[in-house]
C-alpha positions as CSV (number, residue, x, y, z in Angstrom):
1,M,23.0,-59.2,47.0
2,T,21.0,-56.9,49.2
3,T,17.5,-58.0,49.9
4,S,14.6,-55.6,49.9
5,S,14.2,-55.9,53.7
6,N,17.9,-55.3,54.3
7,L,17.8,-52.2,52.1
8,A,14.7,-50.9,53.9
9,N,16.5,-51.3,57.2
10,E,19.6,-49.7,55.9
11,V,17.8,-46.6,54.6
12,T,15.1,-46.2,57.3
13,G,17.1,-47.5,60.3
14,S,14.9,-47.8,63.4
15,L,12.0,-46.3,61.4
16,A,11.4,-49.6,59.6
17,S,9.2,-51.1,62.3
18,T,7.3,-47.9,63.0
19,A,6.8,-47.1,59.4
20,S,5.4,-50.5,58.6
21,L,2.6,-49.9,61.1
22,A,1.9,-46.3,60.4
23,R,-0.1,-44.5,57.8
24,P,1.8,-42.1,55.6
25,S,0.0,-39.1,57.1
26,E,1.3,-40.2,60.6
27,L,4.9,-40.0,59.5
28,S,7.0,-36.9,59.8
29,G,8.4,-35.3,56.6
30,G,11.8,-36.8,57.2
31,Q,10.3,-40.3,57.8
32,Q,8.3,-40.0,54.6
33,Q,11.4,-39.1,52.7
34,R,13.3,-42.1,54.1
35,V,10.5,-44.4,53.1
36,A,10.4,-42.9,49.6
37,I,14.1,-43.4,49.2
38,A,13.8,-47.0,50.4
39,R,11.0,-47.6,47.9
40,A,13.0,-46.0,45.1
41,L,16.0,-48.3,45.8
42,V,14.2,-51.6,46.1
43,K,15.0,-52.6,42.5
44,E,18.7,-51.6,43.0
45,P,18.8,-48.9,40.3
46,K,22.1,-47.6,39.0
47,V,20.7,-44.0,38.8
48,L,18.4,-42.3,41.3
49,L,16.4,-39.2,40.2
50,A,15.4,-36.9,43.1
51,D,13.3,-33.8,42.4
52,E,13.5,-31.5,45.4
53,P,13.8,-34.4,47.9
54,T,14.3,-32.0,50.9
55,G,12.1,-29.1,49.8
56,N,9.6,-29.4,52.7
57,L,12.1,-30.3,55.4
58,D,13.8,-28.3,58.2
59,E,17.6,-27.8,57.9
60,D,18.6,-30.6,60.3
61,T,16.3,-33.2,58.6
62,R,17.5,-31.9,55.1
63,D,21.1,-32.5,56.1
64,E,20.3,-36.0,57.4
65,I,18.5,-36.9,54.1
66,I,21.2,-35.5,51.9
67,G,23.8,-37.3,54.0
68,L,21.9,-40.5,53.6
69,L,21.8,-40.0,49.8
70,E,25.5,-39.3,49.7
71,Q,26.3,-42.4,51.8
72,L,24.1,-44.5,49.5
73,C,26.0,-43.2,46.5
74,R,29.3,-44.0,48.0
75,D,28.3,-47.4,49.4
76,R,26.3,-48.6,46.4
77,G,28.1,-46.8,43.5
78,L,24.8,-45.1,42.8
79,T,24.5,-42.1,40.5
80,L,22.3,-39.4,42.0
81,V,20.7,-36.7,39.8
82,L,19.1,-34.2,42.2
83,V,17.1,-31.2,41.3
84,T,17.1,-28.4,43.9
85,H,16.8,-24.7,44.5
86,D,18.7,-25.0,47.7
87,S,22.3,-23.6,47.2
88,S,23.6,-25.4,50.4
89,I,22.7,-28.7,48.8
90,A,24.1,-27.7,45.4
91,R,27.4,-26.9,47.0
92,R,27.8,-30.5,48.2
93,A,27.5,-31.9,44.6
94,E,30.3,-33.2,42.5
95,R,28.9,-31.5,39.5
96,V,26.3,-28.6,39.3
97,A,24.4,-28.0,36.1
98,V,22.3,-24.9,35.7
99,M,19.2,-24.5,33.5
100,H,18.8,-20.9,32.2
101,D,16.6,-19.8,29.2
102,G,16.3,-23.4,28.1
103,Q,20.1,-24.0,28.1
104,L,21.8,-26.5,30.4
105,A,25.3,-25.7,31.4
106,I,27.7,-27.4,33.9
107,R,28.9,-24.6,36.1
108,R,31.2,-26.4,38.5
109,T,32.7,-29.8,39.1
110,A,34.3,-30.9,42.3
111,P,38.0,-30.6,42.5
112,R,39.9,-33.8,42.0
113,A,42.1,-34.9,44.8
114,I,45.8,-34.3,44.1
115,V,47.9,-37.3,44.9
116,S,51.6,-36.7,45.5
117,T,54.2,-39.4,45.7
118,D,56.8,-36.9,47.0
119,P,57.8,-37.4,50.7
C-alpha cells in the first residue's frame, strides 16, 4: 500500500521538499497543480475529477501535468474524468463526451488495439 508521503513524492518529485516550505503563492502554476493532484490522491480514490486542471498553464507545463495524470491512471488503475476546453487535451482521451444544449453525447472512443496471431 502506498503511503501519503510516497504518493506526494511520486506526484511532486523534487518539488516535495520545496513545496513543504513554500506558501502557495510562492509556487508556480505547475507546482500548484502537482500539489493539488497529490492532495486529491492521498485517500487513493478510484476516480479523479479534474475541472480544467491545465487552464492557466503554458503548453509545456500543460503537457507535463496531463502526462502525469495519464501515468497515474496507468500505474494506479485510476479513472480520470477531466473537463477541458483544450482540444489538444481532449484528443489524448480514451473517450470524449460533449455537452451541447443540455445533452451529453460520447463523440469518440479510442481505437482498440488489434491483436493478430498470424505470423
